[in-house]
Structures are given as C-alpha cells and as structure tokens.
C-alpha positions, 0 to 999 in steps of 0.5 A: 499500499502507498504511503499517505501524500502531502504537498510542501511548497508545490512539492508531492511526497510521501510519508513514513515513519522515521528510522527512530521510534516516534519519528515521522518523515516527509520524502519528496516524490523525486526521491522514492521509486515504487517497484512493481514488486511492492519494494521501495527504493529510496534515493538517499543521496537525492534525499540529503541534497535536497535537505530532507534528512535535516528538515525531517529531524527539525519537525519531529518532537522525539529526542534523537541523537544527530542532525539527519533523520531517514525514513523507514522504507519499509514502514510507510505511513498509510493511517492518518490516525498513526500515534503522534502523526498529528503533532509532526503534521502540526509542526509542518502546517506551523512551519510552511503555512498555506504552503503545506496541504495535508493528506492528499490521499487517506 
C-alpha cells in the first residue's frame, strides 16, 4: 500500500515512519521509487542533497541523536490516525503555513 501523500511548497511527497521510534518523515516524490514487486527504493543521496534529512529532524518532537533523519522505507504511513502523526503534521503546518497541504490521499 502506498504511503499517505502530502504537498509542501508545491512539492508532492509521501509520509514514512522515521528510523527512530516515534518519528516521521516527508520524502519528496523524486527521492522514491515504487517497484512493481511492492518494494520501495529511496535515493538517499538525493534525499540528503534536497535537505529533507535535516528538515525532517527539525519537525519531529522526539529527541534523537544526530542531525539527520531517514525514513524507514519498510514502514510507510498509511493511516491518518498513526500515533504522533498529528503532532508532526502540525509542526509542518506551522513551519510552512499555506504552502502545506495535508493528506491528498487517505
């Protein structure tokens, strides 16, 4: 099942649980490939270059070590009621204001 989609600053992307418990990540559409066999491939270099590894760290309220946060590509967010997701989305909304569109798909 595909992850929930959101748009930030006109950029479409997907929500994934982060690599640390209780964290979430936004992954731009051009950093991810969905294969026919259902597997997901993340272009980590592009994700870092686009600065989403650092931005996602700032928008999470869970304390972690380090300055970069990567998605757990095996755990896409598919339900809008995932524990803690509303806090992450609220942080994105506060950070991006009207440039943030929540859940294009649910």
